[in-house]
Backbone as JSON, one array per atom type, in Angstrom:
{
  "sequence": "MPTTDARARLQERIDALNNRLRLDSNDLDYETHLRQKRQLQALLDRLKLRAEKQ",
  "N": [[11.88, 6.87, 15.19], [10.16, 3.39, 15.19], [8.53, 2.63, 13.01], [9.89, 3.73, 10.87], [12.5, 3.26, 11.15], [11.64, -0.05, 10.47], [10.63, 0.53, 7.64], [12.92, 1.32, 6.26], [14.83, -0.93, 6.7], [13.05, -2.76, 5.28], [13.05, -1.69, 2.66], [15.89, -1.64, 2.25], [16.09, -4.47, 1.86], [14.6, -4.89, -0.09], [16.1, -3.67, -2.02], [18.54, -5.77, -2.29], [17.35, -7.43, -3.34], [16.46, -6.78, -5.75], [18.88, -6.41, -6.82], [19.85, -9.49, -6.7], [18.15, -10.44, -8.4], [18.71, -9.4, -11.01], [21.44, -10.92, -11.6], [20.41, -13.49, -11.16], [18.73, -13.86, -13.45], [18.67, -16.2, -15.15], [18.33, -18.24, -13.52], [16.45, -20.72, -11.26], [15.53, -19.83, -8.86], [14.81, -17.13, -9.73], [11.92, -16.45, -9.69], [11.17, -17.18, -7.16], [12.63, -15.04, -5.83], [11.36, -12.69, -6.86], [9.12, -12.89, -6.58], [8.8, -12.35, -3.25], [9.99, -9.75, -3.32], [8.01, -8.35, -4.49], [6.2, -9.27, -2.27], [7.55, -7.93, -0.33], [7.71, -5.23, -1.27], [4.67, -4.28, -1.28], [4.12, -4.29, 1.58], [5.98, -2.42, 2.31], [4.85, -0.28, 0.88], [2.26, -0.22, 2.2], [2.94, 0.42, 4.65], [4.29, 3.01, 4.18], [1.85, 4.25, 3.51], [0.01, 4.34, 5.61], [1.88, 5.9, 7.31], [1.8, 8.09, 6.21], [-0.78, 9.17, 6.53], [-0.86, 9.29, 9.33]],
  "CA": [[10.54, 5.82, 15.4], [10.16, 2.21, 14.65], [8.08, 2.12, 11.69], [10.84, 4.54, 9.8], [13.47, 1.85, 11.03], [11.23, -1.14, 9.65], [10.62, 0.8, 6.18], [14.32, 1.18, 5.7], [14.9, -2.61, 6.36], [12.31, -3.06, 3.89], [13.71, -1.18, 1.31], [17.39, -2.52, 1.89], [15.5, -5.98, 1.46], [14.06, -5.33, -1.58], [17.17, -3.59, -3.17], [19.2, -6.5, -2.37], [16.71, -8.7, -3.91], [16.77, -6.49, -6.86], [20.41, -7.03, -7.16], [19.78, -10.73, -6.87], [17.08, -10.67, -9.71], [19.71, -9.12, -12.03], [22.26, -11.9, -11.26], [19.98, -14.93, -11.34], [17.54, -14.12, -14.23], [18.52, -17.41, -15.61], [18.3, -19.05, -12.63], [15.24, -21.11, -11.03], [15.25, -19.07, -7.97], [14.34, -16.0, -9.94], [10.7, -16.65, -9.51], [11.22, -16.89, -5.87], [12.84, -13.72, -5.3], [10.35, -11.95, -7.64], [7.48, -12.74, -5.45], [9.38, -11.92, -2.29], [10.58, -8.7, -3.67], [6.69, -7.99, -4.33], [5.57, -9.17, -1.23], [8.13, -7.02, 0.47], [7.25, -4.27, -1.82], [3.53, -4.29, -0.98], [4.19, -4.39, 2.71], [6.65, -1.35, 2.48], [3.82, 0.56, 0.42], [1.07, -0.06, 3.15], [3.57, 1.21, 5.69], [4.19, 4.48, 3.88], [0.47, 4.77, 3.27], [-0.32, 4.35, 6.68], [2.33, 6.84, 7.86], [1.05, 9.6, 5.62], [-2.27, 9.06, 6.99], [-1.16, 10.13, 10.5]],
  "C": [[10.61, 4.7, 14.5], [9.68, 1.79, 13.45], [9.21, 2.96, 10.75], [12.14, 3.51, 9.48], [12.83, 0.31, 9.98], [11.03, -1.1, 8.3], [12.19, 0.81, 5.67], [14.94, 0.03, 5.75], [14.52, -2.92, 5.15], [12.94, -2.64, 2.89], [14.92, -1.71, 0.96], [16.92, -3.66, 1.51], [15.22, -5.88, 0.01], [15.02, -4.62, -2.6], [18.1, -4.35, -3.6], [18.63, -7.26, -3.19], [16.34, -8.26, -5.53], [18.0, -6.8, -7.98], [20.47, -8.24, -7.44], [19.01, -10.92, -8.48], [17.99, -10.51, -10.95], [20.71, -10.5, -12.26], [21.62, -13.1, -11.54], [18.69, -15.07, -12.48], [17.63, -15.43, -14.99], [18.31, -18.7, -14.78], [16.77, -19.45, -11.96], [14.82, -20.47, -9.75], [14.92, -17.63, -8.18], [12.79, -15.91, -9.72], [10.09, -16.31, -7.88], [11.53, -15.37, -5.31], [11.81, -12.47, -5.96], [9.11, -11.79, -6.76], [8.08, -12.34, -4.19], [9.53, -10.47, -2.24], [9.17, -8.02, -3.74], [5.8, -7.94, -3.24], [6.24, -8.07, -0.03], [7.39, -5.44, 0.19], [5.48, -3.57, -1.23], [3.32, -3.9, 0.33], [4.79, -2.62, 3.09], [5.42, -0.2, 1.76], [2.8, 0.8, 1.47], [1.87, 0.64, 4.23], [3.62, 2.68, 5.79], [2.7, 5.11, 3.55], [-0.13, 5.24, 4.97], [0.66, 5.43, 7.44], [2.12, 8.16, 7.42], [0.06, 9.71, 6.31], [-2.46, 9.86, 8.61], [-0.63, 11.56, 10.59]]
}
């Protein structure tokens, strides 16, 4: 199912950003990575909610 694959890819990207946030805690990119993570998490949450409703 394509949405399952998409959710898995989103989760992998979120996990990668979490790792990057730990490394960049004193870096200027921290806020950028944090914003990206929040956007991806919101998208993933919407996909999961949509899948639960079906």
